[in-house]
C-alpha positions, 0 to 999 in steps of 0.5 A: 500499499502507498502511504503519503503523509503530510507532504509539504512542497515548494517551488521557490517561494511558492508553497505548492502543496500543504500537508498532503496525505493520500493512501492508495491500496492494491486493487483500487483505483485512487483518483486525484481530482481538481482544477488546473493548477491546484497541485495534482502533477506536483503531487504525483511527480513528488510521489515518483521522486521527480520533485523533492519535497520540504517535509513529509513522507512517502512509503510503499508496503512499510518502506520509507522511500521519501529520499529515494531517487525516481530510478529506486522507486522504479525498482520498488514497483512504481510505474509512471505515465506522465502528463504529455506522454514523453514517448521518444518520437524517433524510436519504434513502438517496440523500442519505446516499450523496451525502455522499460527494461532498464530496471528489470532483471534479465529474465524479465526483460520482455514485453508482457502479453498483457500490454498487447491484449490491453492495447491490440493496436500496438501489436500492429505498430511494433515497427512504426516510429512512436512520433508517427502515432496518433496522440491517443496511441502514443498515450496507450504506448506510454501506459504500455511502457509503464506496464513493461516495468511490471509495476505494483503501483501505477501512477497516471498523470491526465491520461485522457488529456487531448485524447479522442472519446474512443481511446478514452474508452479503451484506457478506461477499460484497460484501467478496470482490468488492471484493478480486477487483477487485485495486485496493483495500486493505481493512482489516477490524476485526472481533471475529466470528472466523469471519467475519474468518477466512474473509475474511482474507488477513493477520491481526493479533491485538491484545491490551492495545494490542499485536500479539500475533500477525500474518502471512498466513492461511497462516502464522498458526495458526487455533487460536491466533488463535481463542484469542487473540480469545476469551480 
């Protein structure tokens, strides 16, 4: 289980995250929602170790990873799909997926069948360059690359941004499938309320760097969450 406790984060003099605490359990989708600029991406980057925090703690299965580097968190089982996808446009689809091998033992350095089961289009395009794919296909590639690392914790930052509705539906189904396996904790940062709410087991709504609403989907009022996200 992921436990993030009392995170404080600054960009220069700007106090970006204020006393943030969240948890994410295997077999659940934990959604972090809010408007643009409230600190969602800063939080997920802090969890991944890409943004240093001023105070607080990041723990995974009881292991303190607060000062661990991103590559160390990846070896601990963190998989990250960044906002904007950040695939390698000049590498082929297959080569992009193989970049996920870096932290794996040699015996695991192969692309899991599940990547192509979740996103069949990638299997048809293994020799195409990443930059030649549509935005939606690149997003599927970015998720596939993260899954190639065999994560126990999957961090997704705005996976629906700029994506056509048919691909959004495919990504939603992939997330449901991964949740159903029960062995992966999924943290989804999302501004598209209906997409996030449909998938969520646990909800955190951020505003001005603070958690202003939190709980399971059964205990959080949908109307109140929607209001805070759309303000």
